[in-house]
C-alpha positions in Angstrom: 0.0 0.0 0.0 1.4 3.4 -0.9 2.0 6.0 1.8 -0.2 8.5 0.1 -3.1 6.0 0.2 -2.5 5.4 3.9 -2.5 9.1 4.8 -6.0 9.3 3.3 -7.3 6.4 5.4 -6.0 7.6 8.7 -4.1 10.6 10.1 -0.6 9.6 10.9 0.0 12.8 12.8 -2.7 11.5 15.3 -0.7 8.4 15.8 2.4 10.4 16.4 0.6 12.6 18.9 -0.6 9.5 20.7 3.0 8.3 20.9 4.2 11.7 22.2 1.4 12.1 24.7 1.6 8.5 26.0 5.4 8.5 25.9 5.5 5.0 24.6 5.3 3.4 21.1 4.5 0.1 22.8 1.3 1.5 24.3 0.3 2.9 20.9 1.0 -0.5 19.3 -1.3 -2.1 21.9 -4.0 0.4 21.1 -3.7 -0.2 17.4 -3.7 -4.0 17.9 -6.8 -3.7 20.2 -8.6 -1.4 17.7 -7.8 -3.8 14.8 -8.9 -6.8 16.7 -12.2 -5.2 17.8 -13.1 -3.4 14.5 -14.6 -6.4 12.7 -16.9 -7.1 15.7 -17.9 -3.5 15.9 -18.7 -3.4 12.1 -20.7 -6.6 12.6 -22.7 -5.0 15.4 -23.6 -2.1 13.1 -24.6 -4.4 10.3 -26.6 -6.7 12.6 -28.6 -3.8 14.1 -29.4 -2.5 10.6 -30.5 -6.0 9.4 -32.6 -6.5 12.5 -34.4 -3.2 12.0 -33.0 -1.9 15.3 -32.6 1.9 14.6 -31.5 2.7 18.2 -29.0 -0.2 18.2 -27.7 1.0 14.8 -27.1 4.5 16.2 -25.4 3.2 19.3 -23.2 0.8 17.5 -22.2 3.4 14.9 -21.5 5.9 17.6 -19.3 3.4 19.5 -17.3 2.6 16.4 -17.0 6.3 15.5 -15.7 7.1 19.0 -13.0 4.5 18.8 -11.9 5.2 15.3 -11.4 8.9 16.1 -8.3 8.1 18.1 -6.5 7.4 14.8 -8.1 10.1 12.6 -9.8 7.6 10.3 -11.7 10.4 8.5 -13.5 8.4 5.9 -14.5 5.6 8.4 -15.5 8.4 10.8 -17.7 10.0 8.2 -19.5 6.7 7.4 -20.0 6.0 11.1 -21.4 9.5 11.7 -23.8 9.1 8.7 -24.9 5.7 10.0 -25.4 7.1 13.5 -27.6 9.9 12.1 -29.6 7.5 10.0 -30.2 5.2 12.9 -31.4 8.1 15.1 -33.7 9.1 12.2 -35.0 5.6 11.8 -33.8 5.5 8.2 -32.8 1.8 8.1 -33.1 1.4 4.3 -30.7 4.2 3.7 -28.4 2.8 6.4 -28.5 -0.7 4.8 -27.3 0.8 1.5 -24.2 2.1 3.3 -23.1 -1.1 5.0 -20.8 -2.3 2.2 -19.0 1.1 2.3 -18.6 0.7 6.1 -17.1 -2.8 5.6 -14.8 -1.5 2.8 -13.5 1.4 4.9 -13.0 -0.8 7.9 -10.9 -3.2 5.7 -8.8 -0.2 4.5 -8.2 1.0 8.0 -7.1 -2.4 9.2 -4.7 -2.7 6.3 -3.3 0.8 6.9 -2.9 0.4 10.6 -1.2 -2.9 10.1 1.2 -1.2 7.7 1.8 1.5 10.3 2.8 -1.2 12.8 5.1 -2.9 10.3 6.7 0.4 9.5 7.3 1.0 13.2 9.2 -2.3 13.4 11.4 -1.4 10.5 12.4 2.0 11.8 
């Protein structure tokens, strides 16, 4: 994956700020690993709520995912989550269902980009 593509998927400066504020690359690696491991389940929770017609559950799951992804500046994933949260609050489940593949795609890109970040850290 090219660096330019990674920058669009997440904000590397956010990761650098985490390293600086926490004072430890190891802790940031653990946060990345935790986020990567939980992301598929969080995406699944959003999808499940939409498929089950649970607008409140959709809004909650999208909000939860949005909150966690903000730590890494995942702008596109954040935008999708915010839209899904709004759609859930408005009870617009058909519109939300139409966005689920985009959510999955963005989550996959974030996982790949953050894994590349971790690999890059090992090589520096």
